[in-house]
N, CA, C, O and the ligand as a Tripos MOL2 file, in Angstrom:
@<TRIPOS>MOLECULE
protein
  289   287    73     0     0
PROTEIN
NO_CHARGES

@<TRIPOS>ATOM
      1 N         -15.8380    4.0230  -52.9540 N.3       1 MET1
      2 CA        -16.8840    3.6650  -53.9250 C.3       1 MET1
      3 C         -17.6020    4.9370  -54.3690 C.2       1 MET1
      4 O         -18.0290    5.7480  -53.5480 O.2       1 MET1
      5 N         -17.7210    5.0860  -55.6480 N.am      2 VAL2
      6 CA        -18.4390    6.2520  -56.1690 C.3       2 VAL2
      7 C         -19.7410    5.7950  -56.7950 C.2       2 VAL2
      8 O         -19.7550    4.9050  -57.6450 O.2       2 VAL2
      9 N         -20.8130    6.3960  -56.3790 N.am      3 VAL3
     10 CA        -22.1340    6.0140  -56.8810 C.3       3 VAL3
     11 C         -22.7550    7.1930  -57.6030 C.2       3 VAL3
     12 O         -22.8640    8.2890  -57.0520 O.2       3 VAL3
     13 N         -23.1540    6.9620  -58.8190 N.am      4 PHE4
     14 CA        -23.8210    8.0050  -59.5790 C.3       4 PHE4
     15 C         -25.3160    7.7600  -59.5420 C.2       4 PHE4
     16 O         -25.8170    6.8190  -60.1560 O.2       4 PHE4
     17 N         -26.0040    8.5890  -58.8360 N.am      5 LEU5
     18 CA        -27.4360    8.4310  -58.7320 C.3       5 LEU5
     19 C         -28.0930    9.7990  -58.8720 C.2       5 LEU5
     20 O         -27.6300   10.7970  -58.3200 O.2       5 LEU5
     21 N         -29.1790    9.8100  -59.6240 N.am      6 SER6
     22 CA        -29.8710   11.0870  -59.7770 C.3       6 SER6
     23 C         -31.0840   11.1600  -58.8510 C.2       6 SER6
     24 O         -31.4970   12.2430  -58.4360 O.2       6 SER6
     25 N         -31.6440   10.0020  -58.5340 N.am      7 SER7
     26 CA        -32.8680   10.0110  -57.7560 C.3       7 SER7
     27 C         -32.5800   10.0710  -56.2520 C.2       7 SER7
     28 O         -33.2380   10.8000  -55.5100 O.2       7 SER7
     29 N         -31.6110    9.3130  -55.8310 N.am      8 THR8
     30 CA        -31.3280    9.2520  -54.4070 C.3       8 THR8
     31 C         -30.0120    9.9410  -54.1090 C.2       8 THR8
     32 O         -28.9840    9.6360  -54.7140 O.2       8 THR8
     33 N         -30.0530   10.8520  -53.1900 N.am      9 THR9
     34 CA        -28.8320   11.5510  -52.8380 C.3       9 THR9
     35 C         -28.4070   11.2500  -51.4220 C.2       9 THR9
     36 O         -27.3890   11.7480  -50.9400 O.2       9 THR9
     37 N         -29.2030   10.4270  -50.7590 N.am     10 THR10
     38 CA        -28.8260   10.0590  -49.4070 C.3      10 THR10
     39 C         -28.8670    8.5460  -49.2670 C.2      10 THR10
     40 O         -29.5950    7.8450  -49.9690 O.2      10 THR10
     41 N         -28.0730    8.0860  -48.3530 N.am     11 LYS11
     42 CA        -28.1530    6.6770  -47.9890 C.3      11 LYS11
     43 C         -28.7080    6.5940  -46.5860 C.2      11 LYS11
     44 O         -28.5400    7.5000  -45.7700 O.2      11 LYS11
     45 N         -29.3750    5.4830  -46.3280 N.am     12 LYS12
     46 CA        -30.0660    5.3930  -45.0470 C.3      12 LYS12
     47 C         -29.4590    4.3060  -44.1740 C.2      12 LYS12
     48 O         -29.1080    3.2200  -44.6360 O.2      12 LYS12
     49 N         -29.3530    4.6290  -42.9410 N.am     13 PHE13
     50 CA        -28.9450    3.6590  -41.9340 C.3      13 PHE13
     51 C         -30.0190    3.5860  -40.8760 C.2      13 PHE13
     52 O         -30.7600    4.5460  -40.6650 O.2      13 PHE13
     53 N         -30.1040    2.4640  -40.2210 N.am     14 ILE14
     54 CA        -31.0420    2.3830  -39.0970 C.3      14 ILE14
     55 C         -30.2740    2.0340  -37.8370 C.2      14 ILE14
     56 O         -29.3720    1.1970  -37.8300 O.2      14 ILE14
     57 N         -30.6680    2.7080  -36.7810 N.am     15 CYS15
     58 CA        -30.0450    2.4350  -35.4870 C.3      15 CYS15
     59 C         -30.8550    1.3550  -34.7880 C.2      15 CYS15
     60 O         -32.0490    1.5190  -34.5340 O.2      15 CYS15
     61 N         -30.1960    0.2620  -34.4850 N.am     16 TYR16
     62 CA        -30.9060   -0.8370  -33.8370 C.3      16 TYR16
     63 C         -31.1870   -0.5460  -32.3670 C.2      16 TYR16
     64 O         -32.0070   -1.2140  -31.7370 O.2      16 TYR16
     65 N         -30.5160    0.4310  -31.8430 N.am     17 ALA17
     66 CA        -30.7100    0.7510  -30.4310 C.3      17 ALA17
     67 C         -31.9980    1.5490  -30.2290 C.2      17 ALA17
     68 O         -32.7810    1.2450  -29.3280 O.2      17 ALA17
     69 N         -32.2210    2.5700  -31.0620 N.am     18 CYS18
     70 CA        -33.3980    3.4190  -30.8690 C.3      18 CYS18
     71 C         -34.3860    3.2820  -32.0170 C.2      18 CYS18
     72 O         -35.4980    3.8050  -31.9390 O.2      18 CYS18
     73 N         -33.9970    2.5860  -33.0840 N.am     19 GLY19
     74 CA        -34.9170    2.3230  -34.1800 C.3      19 GLY19
     75 C         -35.0860    3.4910  -35.1420 C.2      19 GLY19
     76 O         -35.9560    3.4550  -36.0120 O.2      19 GLY19
     77 N         -34.2890    4.4940  -35.0000 N.am     20 ARG20
     78 CA        -34.4250    5.6660  -35.8620 C.3      20 ARG20
     79 C         -33.6180    5.4730  -37.1430 C.2      20 ARG20
     80 O         -32.6300    4.7390  -37.1880 O.2      20 ARG20
     81 N         -34.0800    6.1570  -38.1690 N.am     21 VAL21
     82 CA        -33.3870    6.1080  -39.4500 C.3      21 VAL21
     83 C         -32.4520    7.3070  -39.5470 C.2      21 VAL21
     84 O         -32.8430    8.4480  -39.3020 O.2      21 VAL21
     85 N         -31.2300    7.0200  -39.9050 N.am     22 ILE22
     86 CA        -30.2250    8.0650  -40.0390 C.3      22 ILE22
     87 C         -29.9410    8.2490  -41.5250 C.2      22 ILE22
     88 O         -29.5140    7.3090  -42.1950 O.2      22 ILE22
     89 N         -30.1710    9.4360  -42.0370 N.am     23 GLU23
     90 CA        -29.8920    9.6980  -43.4400 C.3      23 GLU23
     91 C         -28.5680   10.4330  -43.5810 C.2      23 GLU23
     92 O         -28.3030   11.4320  -42.9120 O.2      23 GLU23
     93 N         -27.7520    9.8990  -44.4740 N.am     24 VAL24
     94 CA        -26.4350   10.4760  -44.6840 C.3      24 VAL24
     95 C         -26.2520   10.7200  -46.1790 C.2      24 VAL24
     96 O         -26.5400    9.8330  -46.9820 O.2      24 VAL24
     97 N         -25.7880   11.8880  -46.5620 N.am     25 PRO25
     98 CA        -25.5560   12.1460  -47.9800 C.3      25 PRO25
     99 C         -24.4810   11.2220  -48.5380 C.2      25 PRO25
    100 O         -23.5690   10.8030  -47.8250 O.2      25 PRO25
    101 N         -24.6040   10.9140  -49.8210 N.am     26 TYR26
    102 CA        -23.5700   10.0940  -50.4550 C.3      26 TYR26
    103 C         -22.2430   10.8210  -50.4020 C.2      26 TYR26
    104 O         -22.1630   12.0380  -50.5760 O.2      26 TYR26
    105 N         -21.2250   10.0560  -50.1620 N.am     27 GLY27
    106 CA        -19.9000   10.6400  -50.0520 C.3      27 GLY27
    107 C         -19.5000   10.8310  -48.6060 C.2      27 GLY27
    108 O         -18.3250   11.0190  -48.2870 O.2      27 GLY27
    109 N         -20.4910   10.7790  -47.7370 N.am     28 VAL28
    110 CA        -20.2100   10.8930  -46.3070 C.3      28 VAL28
    111 C         -20.1690    9.4860  -45.7280 C.2      28 VAL28
    112 O         -21.0790    8.6910  -45.9590 O.2      28 VAL28
    113 N         -19.1310    9.1810  -44.9860 N.am     29 PRO29
    114 CA        -19.0120    7.8310  -44.4290 C.3      29 PRO29
    115 C         -20.0880    7.5340  -43.4010 C.2      29 PRO29
    116 O         -20.7220    8.4350  -42.8520 O.2      29 PRO29
    117 N         -20.2710    6.2710  -43.1620 N.am     30 LYS30
    118 CA        -21.2120    5.8220  -42.1380 C.3      30 LYS30
    119 C         -20.9030    6.4810  -40.8060 C.2      30 LYS30
    120 O         -19.7490    6.5490  -40.3840 O.2      30 LYS30
    121 N         -21.9400    6.9610  -40.1540 N.am     31 PRO31
    122 CA        -21.7080    7.6290  -38.8570 C.3      31 PRO31
    123 C         -21.0970    6.6790  -37.8420 C.2      31 PRO31
    124 O         -21.4490    5.5000  -37.7950 O.2      31 PRO31
    125 N         -20.2050    7.1810  -37.0490 N.am     32 VAL32
    126 CA        -19.5190    6.3550  -36.0670 C.3      32 VAL32
    127 C         -20.3910    6.1250  -34.8430 C.2      32 VAL32
    128 O         -20.1390    5.2260  -34.0400 O.2      32 VAL32
    129 N         -21.4200    6.9540  -34.7160 N.am     33 ALA33
    130 CA        -22.3370    6.7880  -33.5910 C.3      33 ALA33
    131 C         -23.6890    7.3480  -33.9810 C.2      33 ALA33
    132 O         -23.7840    8.2370  -34.8280 O.2      33 ALA33
    133 N         -24.7370    6.8240  -33.3580 N.am     34 CYS34
    134 CA        -26.0820    7.3060  -33.6540 C.3      34 CYS34
    135 C         -26.2250    8.7460  -33.1630 C.2      34 CYS34
    136 O         -25.9660    9.0380  -31.9950 O.2      34 CYS34
    137 N         -26.6380    9.6420  -34.0580 N.am     35 PRO35
    138 CA        -26.7920   11.0470  -33.6520 C.3      35 PRO35
    139 C         -27.9700   11.2580  -32.7070 C.2      35 PRO35
    140 O         -28.0870   12.3130  -32.0830 O.2      35 PRO35
    141 N         -28.8410   10.2570  -32.6020 N.am     36 PHE36
    142 CA        -30.0200   10.4100  -31.7430 C.3      36 PHE36
    143 C         -29.7810    9.8940  -30.3380 C.2      36 PHE36
    144 O         -30.0870   10.5640  -29.3510 O.2      36 PHE36
    145 N         -29.2250    8.6830  -30.2630 N.am     37 CYS37
    146 CA        -29.0830    8.0900  -28.9320 C.3      37 CYS37
    147 C         -27.6290    7.8190  -28.5640 C.2      37 CYS37
    148 O         -27.3240    7.4480  -27.4310 O.2      37 CYS37
    149 N         -26.7310    8.0080  -29.5390 N.am     38 GLY38
    150 CA        -25.3190    7.8510  -29.2200 C.3      38 GLY38
    151 C         -24.8280    6.4150  -29.2420 C.2      38 GLY38
    152 O         -23.7330    6.1190  -28.7650 O.2      38 GLY38
    153 N         -25.6570    5.5050  -29.8060 N.am     39 ALA39
    154 CA        -25.2390    4.1060  -29.8690 C.3      39 ALA39
    155 C         -24.0180    3.9700  -30.7770 C.2      39 ALA39
    156 O         -23.8540    4.7350  -31.7270 O.2      39 ALA39
    157 N         -23.1780    3.0060  -30.4830 N.am     40 PRO40
    158 CA        -21.9560    2.8290  -31.2790 C.3      40 PRO40
    159 C         -22.2570    2.3410  -32.6850 C.2      40 PRO40
    160 O         -23.3660    1.8990  -32.9840 O.2      40 PRO40
    161 N         -21.2450    2.4290  -33.5420 N.am     41 GLU41
    162 CA        -21.3780    2.0740  -34.9440 C.3      41 GLU41
    163 C         -21.8950    0.6540  -35.1450 C.2      41 GLU41
    164 O         -22.5670    0.3670  -36.1350 O.2      41 GLU41
    165 N         -21.5850   -0.2210  -34.2150 N.am     42 ALA42
    166 CA        -22.0090   -1.6190  -34.3360 C.3      42 ALA42
    167 C         -23.5170   -1.7540  -34.3420 C.2      42 ALA42
    168 O         -24.0480   -2.7540  -34.8260 O.2      42 ALA42
    169 N         -24.2050   -0.7750  -33.8170 N.am     43 MET43
    170 CA        -25.6680   -0.8320  -33.7550 C.3      43 MET43
    171 C         -26.3140   -0.2060  -34.9820 C.2      43 MET43
    172 O         -27.5350   -0.2350  -35.1360 O.2      43 MET43
    173 N         -25.4930    0.3540  -35.8420 N.am     44 ILE44
    174 CA        -26.0240    1.0660  -37.0000 C.3      44 ILE44
    175 C         -25.8380    0.2060  -38.2500 C.2      44 ILE44
    176 O         -24.7270   -0.2200  -38.5670 O.2      44 ILE44
    177 N         -26.9340   -0.0390  -38.9460 N.am     45 HIS45
    178 CA        -26.8720   -0.9080  -40.1100 C.3      45 HIS45
    179 C         -27.4800   -0.2230  -41.3170 C.2      45 HIS45
    180 O         -28.4210    0.5620  -41.2050 O.2      45 HIS45
    181 N         -26.9250   -0.5350  -42.4590 N.am     46 ARG46
    182 CA        -27.3740    0.0640  -43.7090 C.3      46 ARG46
    183 C         -28.7820   -0.4090  -44.0280 C.2      46 ARG46
    184 O         -29.0930   -1.5950  -43.9190 O.2      46 ARG46
    185 N         -29.6320    0.5370  -44.4250 N.am     47 LEU47
    186 CA        -31.0050    0.1780  -44.7920 C.3      47 LEU47
    187 C         -31.1210   -0.1410  -46.2740 C.2      47 LEU47
    188 O         -31.5760   -1.2220  -46.6480 O.2      47 LEU47
    189 N         -30.7120    0.7920  -47.1110 N.am     48 ASP48
    190 CA        -30.7710    0.5560  -48.5410 C.3      48 ASP48
    191 C         -29.3840    0.1710  -49.0230 C.2      48 ASP48
    192 O         -28.3890    0.8270  -48.7150 O.2      48 ASP48
    193 N         -29.3490   -0.9020  -49.7830 N.am     49 LYS49
    194 CA        -28.0500   -1.4450  -50.1730 C.3      49 LYS49
    195 C         -27.4920   -0.7730  -51.4170 C.2      49 LYS49
    196 O         -26.4540   -1.1820  -51.9380 O.2      49 LYS49
    197 N         -28.1780    0.2540  -51.8900 N.am     50 GLY50
    198 CA        -27.6890    0.9350  -53.0660 C.3      50 GLY50
    199 C         -28.2360    0.3370  -54.3370 C.2      50 GLY50
    200 O         -29.0760   -0.5620  -54.2870 O.2      50 GLY50
    201 N         -27.7730    0.8200  -55.4850 N.am     51 PRO51
    202 CA        -28.3570    0.4340  -56.7680 C.3      51 PRO51
    203 C         -28.1170   -1.0110  -57.1410 C.2      51 PRO51
    204 O         -28.9830   -1.6480  -57.7390 O.2      51 PRO51
    205 N         -26.9670   -1.5340  -56.8010 N.am     52 HIS52
    206 CA        -26.6910   -2.9110  -57.1890 C.3      52 HIS52
    207 C         -26.5820   -3.7940  -55.9550 C.2      52 HIS52
    208 O         -25.9600   -3.4430  -54.9520 O.2      52 HIS52
    209 N         -27.2180   -4.9570  -56.0760 N.am     53 ARG53
    210 CA        -27.1210   -5.9070  -54.9760 C.3      53 ARG53
    211 C         -25.8760   -6.7420  -55.1520 C.2      53 ARG53
    212 O         -25.5010   -7.1070  -56.2660 O.2      53 ARG53
    213 N         -25.2620   -7.0280  -54.0670 N.am     54 ARG54
    214 CA        -24.1480   -7.9490  -54.2150 C.3      54 ARG54
    215 C         -24.5400   -9.3090  -53.6700 C.2      54 ARG54
    216 O         -23.9410   -9.8380  -52.7330 O.2      54 ARG54
    217 N         -25.5700   -9.8470  -54.2960 N.am     55 GLY55
    218 CA        -26.0100  -11.1800  -53.9110 C.3      55 GLY55
    219 C         -25.0760  -12.2160  -54.5010 C.2      55 GLY55
    220 O         -24.5320  -12.0350  -55.5910 O.2      55 GLY55
    221 N         -24.9030  -13.2620  -53.7950 N.am     56 ARG56
    222 CA        -24.0230  -14.3190  -54.3050 C.3      56 ARG56
    223 C         -24.8660  -15.3510  -55.0380 C.2      56 ARG56
    224 O         -25.7460  -15.9870  -54.4580 O.2      56 ARG56
    225 N         -24.5780  -15.5010  -56.3180 N.am     57 GLY57
    226 CA        -25.2930  -16.5030  -57.0930 C.3      57 GLY57
    227 C         -26.7220  -16.1100  -57.3610 C.2      57 GLY57
    228 O         -27.1020  -14.9490  -57.2090 O.2      57 GLY57
    229 N         -27.5260  -17.1030  -57.7680 N.am     58 ARG58
    230 CA        -28.9170  -16.7980  -58.0860 C.3      58 ARG58
    231 C         -29.8430  -17.4360  -57.0620 C.2      58 ARG58
    232 O         -29.4260  -18.2540  -56.2420 O.2      58 ARG58
    233 N         -31.1080  -17.0420  -57.1300 N.am     59 GLY59
    234 CA        -32.1140  -17.6970  -56.2980 C.3      59 GLY59
    235 C         -32.3570  -16.9900  -54.9850 C.2      59 GLY59
    236 O         -32.9190  -17.5810  -54.0630 O.2      59 GLY59
    237 N         -31.9510  -15.7460  -54.8780 N.am     60 GLY60
    238 CA        -32.2570  -14.9990  -53.6740 C.3      60 GLY60
    239 C         -31.2400  -15.2210  -52.5820 C.2      60 GLY60
    240 O         -30.4110  -16.1280  -52.6410 O.2      60 GLY60
    241 N         -31.3270  -14.3810  -51.6020 N.am     61 PRO61
    242 CA        -30.3550  -14.4370  -50.5020 C.3      61 PRO61
    243 C         -30.5140  -15.7100  -49.6710 C.2      61 PRO61
    244 O         -31.6320  -16.1430  -49.3950 O.2      61 PRO61
    245 N         -29.4110  -16.2910  -49.2850 N.am     62 PRO62
    246 CA        -29.4550  -17.5450  -48.5230 C.3      62 PRO62
    247 C         -30.1010  -17.3970  -47.1660 C.2      62 PRO62
    248 O         -30.6890  -18.3460  -46.6480 O.2      62 PRO62
    249 N         -29.9970  -16.2030  -46.5780 N.am     63 TRP63
    250 CA        -30.5680  -16.0300  -45.2400 C.3      63 TRP63
    251 C         -32.0740  -16.0970  -45.2570 C.2      63 TRP63
    252 O         -32.7020  -16.4380  -44.2550 O.2      63 TRP63
    253 N         -32.6650  -15.7660  -46.4200 N.am     64 GLN64
    254 CA        -34.1180  -15.8020  -46.5000 C.3      64 GLN64
    255 C         -34.6210  -17.2400  -46.4320 C.2      64 GLN64
    256 O         -35.6100  -17.5390  -45.7630 O.2      64 GLN64
    257 N         -33.9230  -18.1180  -47.1360 N.am     65 LYS65
    258 CA        -34.2990  -19.5330  -47.0980 C.3      65 LYS65
    259 C         -34.1740  -20.0690  -45.6720 C.2      65 LYS65
    260 O         -35.0200  -20.8160  -45.1820 O.2      65 LYS65
    261 N         -33.1030  -19.6610  -45.0430 N.am     66 ARG66
    262 CA        -32.8790  -20.1140  -43.6730 C.3      66 ARG66
    263 C         -34.0210  -19.7120  -42.7580 C.2      66 ARG66
    264 O         -34.4960  -20.5080  -41.9470 O.2      66 ARG66
    265 N         -34.4610  -18.4550  -42.8990 N.am     67 LEU67
    266 CA        -35.5480  -17.9760  -42.0550 C.3      67 LEU67
    267 C         -36.8060  -18.8030  -42.2690 C.2      67 LEU67
    268 O         -37.5090  -19.1410  -41.3160 O.2      67 LEU67
    269 N         -37.0840  -19.1230  -43.5290 N.am     68 ASN68
    270 CA        -38.2840  -19.8940  -43.8130 C.3      68 ASN68
    271 C         -38.2040  -21.2890  -43.1990 C.2      68 ASN68
    272 O         -39.1920  -21.8280  -42.6990 O.2      68 ASN68
    273 N         -37.0320  -21.8420  -43.2500 N.am     69 GLU69
    274 CA        -36.8780  -23.1830  -42.6890 C.3      69 GLU69
    275 C         -37.0620  -23.1730  -41.1850 C.2      69 GLU69
    276 O         -37.6360  -24.0950  -40.6050 O.2      69 GLU69
    277 N         -36.5710  -22.1300  -40.5740 N.am     70 GLU70
    278 CA        -36.6630  -22.0810  -39.1110 C.3      70 GLU70
    279 C         -38.0980  -21.8860  -38.6440 C.2      70 GLU70
    280 O         -38.4600  -22.2640  -37.5300 O.2      70 GLU70
    281 N         -38.9100  -21.2900  -39.5130 N.am     71 GLU71
    282 CA        -40.2900  -21.0230  -39.0990 C.3      71 GLU71
    283 C         -41.1260  -22.2910  -39.0680 C.2      71 GLU71
    284 O         -42.1380  -22.3750  -38.3720 O.2      71 GLU71
    285 N         -40.6840  -23.2600  -39.8280 N.am     72 LYS72
    286 CA        -41.4990  -24.4760  -39.9000 C.3      72 LYS72
    287 C         -41.3040  -25.3620  -38.6710 C.2      72 LYS72
    288 O         -41.9180  -26.4250  -38.5730 O.2      72 LYS72
    289 ZN        -29.9330    5.3940  -31.9810 Zn       73 ZN73
@<TRIPOS>BOND
     1     1     2 1
     2     2     3 1
     3     3     4 2
     4     3     5 am
     5     5     6 1
     6     6     7 1
     7     7     8 2
     8     7     9 am
     9     9    10 1
    10    10    11 1
    11    11    12 2
    12    11    13 am
    13    13    14 1
    14    14    15 1
    15    15    16 2
    16    15    17 am
    17    17    18 1
    18    18    19 1
    19    19    20 2
    20    19    21 am
    21    21    22 1
    22    22    23 1
    23    23    24 2
    24    23    25 am
    25    25    26 1
    26    26    27 1
    27    27    28 2
    28    27    29 am
    29    29    30 1
    30    30    31 1
    31    31    32 2
    32    31    33 am
    33    33    34 1
    34    34    35 1
    35    35    36 2
    36    35    37 am
    37    37    38 1
    38    38    39 1
    39    39    40 2
    40    39    41 am
    41    41    42 1
    42    42    43 1
    43    43    44 2
    44    43    45 am
    45    45    46 1
    46    46    47 1
    47    47    48 2
    48    47    49 am
    49    49    50 1
    50    50    51 1
    51    51    52 2
    52    51    53 am
    53    53    54 1
    54    54    55 1
    55    55    56 2
    56    55    57 am
    57    57    58 1
    58    58    59 1
    59    59    60 2
    60    59    61 am
    61    61    62 1
    62    62    63 1
    63    63    64 2
    64    63    65 am
    65    65    66 1
    66    66    67 1
    67    67    68 2
    68    67    69 am
    69    69    70 1
    70    70    71 1
    71    71    72 2
    72    71    73 am
    73    73    74 1
    74    74    75 1
    75    75    76 2
    76    75    77 am
    77    77    78 1
    78    78    79 1
    79    79    80 2
    80    79    81 am
    81    81    82 1
    82    82    83 1
    83    83    84 2
    84    83    85 am
    85    85    86 1
    86    86    87 1
    87    87    88 2
    88    87    89 am
    89    89    90 1
    90    90    91 1
    91    91    92 2
    92    91    93 am
    93    93    94 1
    94    94    95 1
    95    95    96 2
    96    95    97 am
    97    97    98 1
    98    98    99 1
    99    99   100 2
   100    99   101 am
   101   101   102 1
   102   102   103 1
   103   103   104 2
   104   103   105 am
   105   105   106 1
   106   106   107 1
   107   107   108 2
   108   107   109 am
   109   109   110 1
   110   110   111 1
   111   111   112 2
   112   111   113 am
   113   113   114 1
   114   114   115 1
   115   115   116 2
   116   115   117 am
   117   117   118 1
   118   118   119 1
   119   119   120 2
   120   119   121 am
   121   121   122 1
   122   122   123 1
   123   123   124 2
   124   123   125 am
   125   125   126 1
   126   126   127 1
   127   127   128 2
   128   127   129 am
   129   129   130 1
   130   130   131 1
   131   131   132 2
   132   131   133 am
   133   133   134 1
   134   134   135 1
   135   135   136 2
   136   135   137 am
   137   137   138 1
   138   138   139 1
   139   139   140 2
   140   139   141 am
   141   141   142 1
   142   142   143 1
   143   143   144 2
   144   143   145 am
   145   145   146 1
   146   146   147 1
   147   147   148 2
   148   147   149 am
   149   149   150 1
   150   150   151 1
   151   151   152 2
   152   151   153 am
   153   153   154 1
   154   154   155 1
   155   155   156 2
   156   155   157 am
   157   157   158 1
   158   158   159 1
   159   159   160 2
   160   159   161 am
   161   161   162 1
   162   162   163 1
   163   163   164 2
   164   163   165 am
   165   165   166 1
   166   166   167 1
   167   167   168 2
   168   167   169 am
   169   169   170 1
   170   170   171 1
   171   171   172 2
   172   171   173 am
   173   173   174 1
   174   174   175 1
   175   175   176 2
   176   175   177 am
   177   177   178 1
   178   178   179 1
   179   179   180 2
   180   179   181 am
   181   181   182 1
   182   182   183 1
   183   183   184 2
   184   183   185 am
   185   185   186 1
   186   186   187 1
   187   187   188 2
   188   187   189 am
   189   189   190 1
   190   190   191 1
   191   191   192 2
   192   191   193 am
   193   193   194 1
   194   194   195 1
   195   195   196 2
   196   195   197 am
   197   197   198 1
   198   198   199 1
   199   199   200 2
   200   199   201 am
   201   201   202 1
   202   202   203 1
   203   203   204 2
   204   203   205 am
   205   205   206 1
   206   206   207 1
   207   207   208 2
   208   207   209 am
   209   209   210 1
   210   210   211 1
   211   211   212 2
   212   211   213 am
   213   213   214 1
   214   214   215 1
   215   215   216 2
   216   215   217 am
   217   217   218 1
   218   218   219 1
   219   219   220 2
   220   219   221 am
   221   221   222 1
   222   222   223 1
   223   223   224 2
   224   223   225 am
   225   225   226 1
   226   226   227 1
   227   227   228 2
   228   227   229 am
   229   229   230 1
   230   230   231 1
   231   231   232 2
   232   231   233 am
   233   233   234 1
   234   234   235 1
   235   235   236 2
   236   235   237 am
   237   237   238 1
   238   238   239 1
   239   239   240 2
   240   239   241 am
   241   241   242 1
   242   242   243 1
   243   243   244 2
   244   243   245 am
   245   245   246 1
   246   246   247 1
   247   247   248 2
   248   247   249 am
   249   249   250 1
   250   250   251 1
   251   251   252 2
   252   251   253 am
   253   253   254 1
   254   254   255 1
   255   255   256 2
   256   255   257 am
   257   257   258 1
   258   258   259 1
   259   259   260 2
   260   259   261 am
   261   261   262 1
   262   262   263 1
   263   263   264 2
   264   263   265 am
   265   265   266 1
   266   266   267 1
   267   267   268 2
   268   267   269 am
   269   269   270 1
   270   270   271 1
   271   271   272 2
   272   271   273 am
   273   273   274 1
   274   274   275 1
   275   275   276 2
   276   275   277 am
   277   277   278 1
   278   278   279 1
   279   279   280 2
   280   279   281 am
   281   281   282 1
   282   282   283 1
   283   283   284 2
   284   283   285 am
   285   285   286 1
   286   286   287 1
   287   287   288 2
@<TRIPOS>SUBSTRUCTURE
     1 MET1         2 RESIDUE 1 A MET
     2 VAL2         6 RESIDUE 1 A VAL
     3 VAL3        10 RESIDUE 1 A VAL
     4 PHE4        14 RESIDUE 1 A PHE
     5 LEU5        18 RESIDUE 1 A LEU
     6 SER6        22 RESIDUE 1 A SER
     7 SER7        26 RESIDUE 1 A SER
     8 THR8        30 RESIDUE 1 A THR
     9 THR9        34 RESIDUE 1 A THR
    10 THR10       38 RESIDUE 1 A THR
    11 LYS11       42 RESIDUE 1 A LYS
    12 LYS12       46 RESIDUE 1 A LYS
    13 PHE13       50 RESIDUE 1 A PHE
    14 ILE14       54 RESIDUE 1 A ILE
    15 CYS15       58 RESIDUE 1 A CYS
    16 TYR16       62 RESIDUE 1 A TYR
    17 ALA17       66 RESIDUE 1 A ALA
    18 CYS18       70 RESIDUE 1 A CYS
    19 GLY19       74 RESIDUE 1 A GLY
    20 ARG20       78 RESIDUE 1 A ARG
    21 VAL21       82 RESIDUE 1 A VAL
    22 ILE22       86 RESIDUE 1 A ILE
    23 GLU23       90 RESIDUE 1 A GLU
    24 VAL24       94 RESIDUE 1 A VAL
    25 PRO25       98 RESIDUE 1 A PRO
    26 TYR26      102 RESIDUE 1 A TYR
    27 GLY27      106 RESIDUE 1 A GLY
    28 VAL28      110 RESIDUE 1 A VAL
    29 PRO29      114 RESIDUE 1 A PRO
    30 LYS30      118 RESIDUE 1 A LYS
    31 PRO31      122 RESIDUE 1 A PRO
    32 VAL32      126 RESIDUE 1 A VAL
    33 ALA33      130 RESIDUE 1 A ALA
    34 CYS34      134 RESIDUE 1 A CYS
    35 PRO35      138 RESIDUE 1 A PRO
    36 PHE36      142 RESIDUE 1 A PHE
    37 CYS37      146 RESIDUE 1 A CYS
    38 GLY38      150 RESIDUE 1 A GLY
    39 ALA39      154 RESIDUE 1 A ALA
    40 PRO40      158 RESIDUE 1 A PRO
    41 GLU41      162 RESIDUE 1 A GLU
    42 ALA42      166 RESIDUE 1 A ALA
    43 MET43      170 RESIDUE 1 A MET
    44 ILE44      174 RESIDUE 1 A ILE
    45 HIS45      178 RESIDUE 1 A HIS
    46 ARG46      182 RESIDUE 1 A ARG
    47 LEU47      186 RESIDUE 1 A LEU
    48 ASP48      190 RESIDUE 1 A ASP
    49 LYS49      194 RESIDUE 1 A LYS
    50 GLY50      198 RESIDUE 1 A GLY
    51 PRO51      202 RESIDUE 1 A PRO
    52 HIS52      206 RESIDUE 1 A HIS
    53 ARG53      210 RESIDUE 1 A ARG
    54 ARG54      214 RESIDUE 1 A ARG
    55 GLY55      218 RESIDUE 1 A GLY
    56 ARG56      222 RESIDUE 1 A ARG
    57 GLY57      226 RESIDUE 1 A GLY
    58 ARG58      230 RESIDUE 1 A ARG
    59 GLY59      234 RESIDUE 1 A GLY
    60 GLY60      238 RESIDUE 1 A GLY
    61 PRO61      242 RESIDUE 1 A PRO
    62 PRO62      246 RESIDUE 1 A PRO
    63 TRP63      250 RESIDUE 1 A TRP
    64 GLN64      254 RESIDUE 1 A GLN
    65 LYS65      258 RESIDUE 1 A LYS
    66 ARG66      262 RESIDUE 1 A ARG
    67 LEU67      266 RESIDUE 1 A LEU
    68 ASN68      270 RESIDUE 1 A ASN
    69 GLU69      274 RESIDUE 1 A GLU
    70 GLU70      278 RESIDUE 1 A GLU
    71 GLU71      282 RESIDUE 1 A GLU
    72 LYS72      286 RESIDUE 1 A LYS
    73 ZN73       289 GROUP 0 **** ****
């Protein structure tokens, strides 16, 4: 995937193990392990989804509705 962005030159990941944000330049693949605590890739999740959302359909993400329902 090639992304043309002038404002953002890095993509952000967050490590769920240590809670740190990992910044990676565009063009560099997702880190295979957390550079801070060494957690595996499974613990690392993308923070910013990039310029375009790949939401399915309209009306917002389905998981958000689910969360609201569970809170009641
Ligand atoms: Zn970590």
